C-alpha positions in Angstrom: 18.7 14.7 -34.8 19.7 11.6 -33.3 21.2 9.1 -35.1 18.8 6.1 -35.6 20.1 2.6 -35.3 19.1 -1.0 -36.4 18.5 -3.2 -33.7 18.9 -6.8 -32.9 16.6 -9.3 -35.1 14.5 -11.6 -32.6 16.5 -14.7 -33.3 19.6 -12.8 -31.9 18.1 -11.4 -29.2 16.3 -14.7 -28.0 20.0 -16.7 -28.7 21.3 -13.7 -26.3 18.9 -14.4 -23.4 19.1 -17.8 -23.3 23.0 -17.1 -23.3 22.1 -15.0 -20.0 19.8 -17.3 -18.1 21.9 -20.2 -18.5 24.6 -18.3 -16.6 22.1 -17.1 -13.7 21.0 -20.0 -13.2 23.9 -22.1 -13.0 25.5 -20.3 -9.9 24.2 -19.5 -6.9 21.3 -16.9 -6.7 23.3 -13.2 -6.7 22.4 -10.4 -9.8 25.2 -10.6 -12.3 26.9 -7.1 -12.6 26.8 -4.6 -10.1 23.0 -5.4 -9.4 23.3 -6.8 -5.8 21.7 -9.9 -4.1 18.2 -11.3 -5.3 15.4 -12.7 -3.1 12.6 -14.8 -4.0 9.8 -17.1 -3.0 7.4 -17.1 -5.6 5.8 -20.6 -7.0 5.7 -22.0 -11.0 2.9 -20.7 -12.9 2.2 -20.8 -16.3 3.1 -18.0 -18.5 1.9 -15.8 -21.6 2.7 -17.1 -25.4 3.7 -13.8 -27.0 3.6 -15.0 -30.7 0.8 -13.3 -32.9 -0.9 -10.3 -32.8 -3.5 -10.6 -30.3 -7.0 -9.3 -29.9 -8.5 -5.9 -29.2 -10.2 -4.8 -26.7 -9.9 -0.7 -26.8 -9.5 0.4 -30.4 -8.6 3.9 -30.4 -10.5 5.4 -28.3 -11.0 9.1 -27.2 -10.2 10.0 -23.0 -11.4 12.4 -20.9 -8.6 14.9 -22.2 -7.7 14.5 -25.7 -5.0 16.6 -25.7 -3.2 14.5 -23.0 -1.3 11.1 -24.1 -2.0 7.8 -22.1 0.4 6.9 -20.4 -0.5 3.6 -18.4 -3.9 1.6 -17.7 -5.6 -0.9 -15.0 -8.3 -2.9 -14.7 -11.1 -3.3 -12.2 -11.7 -7.1 -12.3 -14.3 -6.8 -10.2 -16.7 -4.2 -11.3 -15.7 -4.5 -15.5 -13.7 -0.9 -16.0 -10.4 0.4 -17.0 -8.7 3.3 -15.8 -6.3 5.3 -17.8 -3.9 7.6 -16.5 -3.4 10.9 -19.0 0.1 13.0 -18.9 0.5 15.9 -21.4 3.5 16.3 -23.1 5.7 18.9 -23.0 4.2 20.4 -19.8 5.2 23.8 -18.3 7.6 23.6 -15.5 5.5 24.5 -13.0 2.7 22.1 -14.2 5.0 18.9 -14.7 3.5 15.9 -12.7 -0.3 17.0 -13.4 -2.7 13.9 -15.0 -5.6 12.8 -15.7 -7.2 9.6 -14.5 -10.3 8.5 -17.3 -12.6 5.8 -15.9 -13.8 3.5 -19.2 -15.9 0.2 -19.6 -14.3 -2.5 -21.1 -15.1 -0.5 -24.9 -13.2 2.4 -24.0 -16.4 4.7 -23.4 -15.7 7.1 -20.7 -17.8 6.8 -17.2 -15.8 9.6 -15.5 -12.4 11.5 -15.2 -10.4 12.4 -12.1 -7.5 15.5 -12.0 -4.1 14.8 -10.1 -2.1 17.4 -9.3 2.2 17.1 -8.4 1.8 13.4 -8.6 4.2 12.7 -11.5 4.7 10.9 -14.7 2.0 8.2 -14.5 4.4 5.1 -16.0 2.6 2.6 -14.6 -0.6 1.7 -12.2 -2.1 -0.2 -10.1 -6.2 -0.5 -9.4 -7.0 -2.3 -6.2 -11.0 -3.2 -6.4 -12.5 -3.3 -2.6 -16.0 -5.2 -3.9 -18.8 -5.1 -6.0 -20.2 -1.6 -7.0 -17.5 0.3 -5.1 -14.8 2.6 -6.4 -11.3 0.6 -6.1 -7.9 2.4 -4.5 -5.7 3.6 -7.2 -1.9 3.0 -6.8 0.4 5.6 -8.3 3.1 7.2 -7.9 3.4 10.6 -6.3 5.6 13.9 -4.8 6.6 14.6 -8.4 9.7 16.5 -8.7 11.1 19.5 -9.9 11.3 17.1 -13.5 7.9 15.5 -12.8 8.8 12.3 -11.8 7.1 11.1 -8.5 9.1 9.9 -5.8 6.8 8.7 -3.3 3.9 5.5 -3.7 0.8 6.7 -3.2 -2.8 4.9 -2.3 -5.9 6.6 -2.5 -9.7 6.6 -3.8 -10.9 7.0 -7.4 -13.4 9.7 -6.7 -15.0 11.3 -10.0 -14.7 14.7 -10.8 -12.3 15.1 -8.0 -9.4 17.6 -8.5 -6.8 15.7 -5.9 -3.7 18.0 -5.7 -1.0 15.7 -3.2 0.4 18.6 -2.0 -2.8 19.4 0.2 -5.1 16.4 -0.5 -9.0 16.6 0.0 -9.3 12.7 0.7 -6.5 10.7 2.5 -3.6 9.7 0.4 -2.1 6.8 2.0 1.8 6.6 1.2 3.1 3.1 0.5 7.0 3.3 -0.8 8.6 0.7 -0.2 11.3 0.5 3.3 13.5 -2.7 1.8 17.4 -2.0 1.9 17.5 -1.3 -2.0 15.0 0.9 -2.5 16.2 4.5 -3.5 13.6 6.2 -5.6 11.0 6.8 -8.3 8.4 3.8 -7.3 6.4 2.4 -10.1 3.1 -0.2 -9.2 1.5 -3.2 -11.0 -0.9 -5.4 -9.6 -1.7 -8.8 -10.3 -5.0 -9.6 -9.9 -4.6 -13.3 -10.8 -2.1 -14.3 -7.8 -3.3 -10.5 -5.7 0.2 -9.6 -5.6 2.0 -5.8 -5.8 4.9 -5.1 -8.0 6.6 -1.9 -7.5 9.6 -1.3 -10.0 11.9 1.2 -8.4 15.2 3.1 -9.2 18.3 2.1 -6.5 20.9 5.1 -7.2 21.6 8.6 -9.3 21.2 8.1 -12.9 25.1 7.9 -13.3 24.6 4.6 -11.8 21.3 3.7 -11.7 19.8 0.4 -11.2 16.2 -0.6 -11.8 14.8 -3.5 -9.7 11.0 -5.0 -9.0 10.1 -5.9 -5.8 6.8 -8.0 -5.1 4.5 -7.8 -2.2 1.7 -9.8 -1.4 -1.9 -7.5 -1.7 -2.9 -8.0 2.1 0.9 -6.5 2.7 0.9 -4.0 0.9 -2.5 -2.7 1.5 -1.6 -2.4 4.9 1.6 -0.5 4.7 4.1 -3.7 5.2 6.2 -3.4 2.5 9.5 -4.0 4.4 12.7 -6.3 4.1 10.9 -8.9 5.5 7.8 -8.4 3.5 8.9 -8.9 0.0 7.8 -12.6 -2.0 10.8 -11.7 -4.8 13.2 -9.2 -5.4 15.3 -8.7 -8.3 17.3 -6.8 -10.9 15.2 -5.9 -14.5 18.4 -6.4 -17.4 19.7 -3.1 -18.9 19.3 -2.6 -22.6 22.6 -4.3 -23.2 21.5 -7.4 -21.6 18.3 -7.1 -23.2 20.1 -6.6 -26.6 18.1 -3.7 -27.4 20.9 -1.0 -26.7 19.4 1.3 -29.0 16.3 1.3 -27.7 15.7 3.1 -24.4 12.0 3.7 -23.8 10.9 1.6 -21.4 6.9 1.8 -21.6 5.0 -0.8 -19.1 5.2 -3.6 -16.8 2.7 -6.4 -15.5 3.1 -9.0 -13.1 1.4 -12.4 -13.7 2.2 -15.4 -10.9 6.1 -16.4 -11.7 6.6 -13.9 -14.5 6.7 -10.2 -14.9 6.3 -8.6 -18.6 7.5 -5.5 -19.7 6.9 -3.5 -23.0 9.5 -1.1 -24.8 8.8 1.2 -27.9 8.3 3.9 -29.7 6.7 5.1 -33.3 9.9 4.4 -35.9 11.8 1.9 -33.7 9.7 -0.6 -33.0 7.9 -2.7 -30.1 9.0 -5.6 -27.9 7.9 -7.5 -25.1 10.0 -8.9 -22.0 9.7 -11.3 -19.7 11.4 -12.1 -16.7 11.1 -14.5 -14.5 10.6 -13.7 -10.8 12.7 -16.8 -9.7 15.8 -15.9 -11.4 18.1 -12.7 -11.1 20.2 -10.0 -12.6 20.3 -9.7 -16.3 18.5 -13.3 -16.9 15.4 -13.0 -18.8 13.2 -15.9 -20.1 12.4 -13.9 -23.6 12.3 -11.1 -25.7 9.8 -11.0 -28.5 9.5 -7.8 -31.0 6.2 -7.5 -32.2 4.1 -5.6 -35.0 0.6 -4.8 -33.6 1.1 -1.0 -33.4 2.7 -0.3 -37.2 -0.7 0.3 -38.2 -1.5 3.0 -35.7 -0.4 7.0 -36.8 2.4 8.1 -34.5 2.4 5.1 -32.0 4.0 5.2 -28.5 3.7 1.4 -26.5 2.0 3.1 -23.2 1.3 0.9 -20.7 0.8 -2.5 -19.3 -1.7 -4.8 -17.5 -3.6 -7.7 -16.2 -7.0 -8.1 -17.6 -9.2 -10.9 -16.1 -11.6 -12.5 -18.4 -13.9 -15.7 -17.7 -11.8 -16.3 -15.0 -8.5 -16.0 -17.0 -5.5 -14.0 -17.4 -5.2 -12.1 -20.5 -1.9 -9.8 -20.9 -3.1 -6.6 -22.0 -1.1 -3.6 -23.8 -1.4 -0.1 -24.8 -1.0 1.8 -27.7 -1.0 5.5 -27.5 -1.6 7.2 -31.0 -1.8 10.9 -32.3 -2.5 12.8 -34.8 -3.7 16.4 -35.7 -2.4 20.1 -35.5 -2.3 20.4 -32.0 -1.9 17.0 -31.4 -4.7 14.6 -30.3 -4.4 11.5 -28.7 -6.0 7.8 -28.3 -6.2 5.1 -26.8 -5.6 1.1 -27.7 -5.4 -1.8 -25.9 -4.7 -5.4 -27.5 -3.7 -8.5 -25.4 -2.7 -11.7 -25.1 -4.9 -14.7 -24.5 -2.5 -18.0 -24.7 -1.4 -19.4 -21.3 0.5 -22.1 -21.5 3.3 -23.7 -19.0 6.4 -24.6 -20.9 8.5 -22.7 -23.9 7.9 -23.6 -27.2 10.3 -25.3 -29.5 
């Protein structure tokens, strides 16, 4: 069994983050280390205040496949629906990359489901509404490898009851894989409904030298497939675990974009849960805040899974997911909690 190590305190993490941010702000717009040159053209916006437990939107909902774990989720903010991605842990080699999509109302009541074969792990997703009463486009990794990780970025309509095979689709799957210079593989999408933008988290190299980066595009460009170097609104590296002060916590779990700021969740049962804020106008190993939170502690066998922006009464909410498991064989449920305080200055 791997030896368990304890991470730094929140105060230690915040102090370290402030130092890195100051280094990045003092020099030219290049990233730290080998992360490459950054690019930013994003106007200032408020950010979410992370302290406190937040509020529960969905509590321990059973999804379409109770033996498959929730990996991520996103909102249809026009029609008031949530779309969850479910992955079956421990899938046999021939089934890796298979997913279920569960559609629910805002209380977690099931409204429909769709099977996806040969797509990926479902670690993040986006929902692109197209109008009141219409089914949205889903953005998700596709073209799974032998290990079950999606290598392309797919855009397709949700169709209740449909089984969609990436290798032999029965409806149109639009390839929206970015073509920027730093892109190599593993695109993972998130949509910002506050500013109508698409974020793509992606890898630059093979595992030994891998750097994770993010790129941001307008939804108009993204939907049309204009995802090249000249279309970027922002691009920067994601700090690695050592830069975040979380060197013992190699468990990224979700990403969301709201205006100027990116929010990432990390954690698993027994090793704590963290939210990280990145500023799109900073670079490299810089970050604005790392916050250790404890909302998930009371849920059995829980994992942090997914993050998304929910628009409620015209205001953005930062939503984070918890997947909890019980029983033999494992059964899973899904919880969503959210932060609603939106502020323009950092608290003292």
